[in-house]
N, C-alpha and C positions, 0 to 999 in steps of 0.2 A: 370118674367125674372130675371135673375142675371147679375151682371154687371161682365163683361170680363175684367181682368187684362190684359194690354196690353204689359207691362214690354219691353222688346226690339224687340217685334214683331213690324213689319211695316205694317201700311195700303197702301192699292191700293189708287190710284187718287181717283176712284168713291167712296171707303168707306172712305175717307177723307174728301171728299167734301161732303158725307151725314152727315157725325159727325158736320162739321160745319153747315151745314144748319138744322139739329136736334137742336143743341146748340141755335142758334138765335131763331130759331122757340119757343123752350122754355123760352128763354128770353123775347120775344114778349107777350107769352101767360102769363106769371108771372107779368109783368107790367100792362097790362089788367085787371088781379087779383086784383092786389095794386089799380089801379085806381076803380075797383067795391067796395073794402072795404071802400075806402073814400067816396063814393058815396051812400053807406049805412049807412053811419054815425059811423063806427066803430071806435073805439080808436085805433091808430095806434100800441100802444104798444102791448095789447093783441091779436091783430090783426096777427101783425108779430109774435108772440111770438109763437100762436098756428102754424102758418104755417109753422115755421121755426123747430118746433117739430115735425110736420108730417112728413115735407120733411127727417129731419135728422133720423127720425126712420125708413124710407122707405129705405134710403140709406144704413143706418146698415143691414136692412133686406136682400137687395138686393146683398152685398157686400158679395166676395168670403172670406174676414177676416176682421177682424177691422182695420187693418195696410191699406187697399185698401180703406176702406171707410174714413178714417181720411187723406189719403193722397189725395184723390178727394175733402174732405172737404177744408182741406190747400190750395189747389189750386184754389178753387172757392172763398176763402177770399181775397188771393191773387189777383185774377182776379177783384174782386169787389173794393177793393183798390186800386188798378192800375184806373179803370174806373170814381172813386171818385176823385181821383189825375187830371186825363186827364181833366174831367168835370170841375172843378173848375179853372184849370190853362188856360182853353179856354174859360170860362164865365166870362165876367166880369161883376160889379154890375151893375145895371142901371142907377146908377150916373155917372158913366165914359162913359156911352153912348152919353150923350148929349152933 
């Protein structure tokens, strides 16, 4: 399956909702995979490196061109940064709870 470049195309409401559902389902599956790495006692660095290498290689293979792959990768890095910033901003250390 090849990625489609959306560009200026707009999605119908049902397509946009399906994209949102697919995104969050994939996030949940990945979180479960990371938990499994930990449960199996894998070292986090090599495990993450292997998983990211496979995902990025697949992204490059299914992208219409390198630019599209890099745009998606850049968007994912930005989303991850925002998620971490929001997570740390809303989660106080345990010493602040008492």
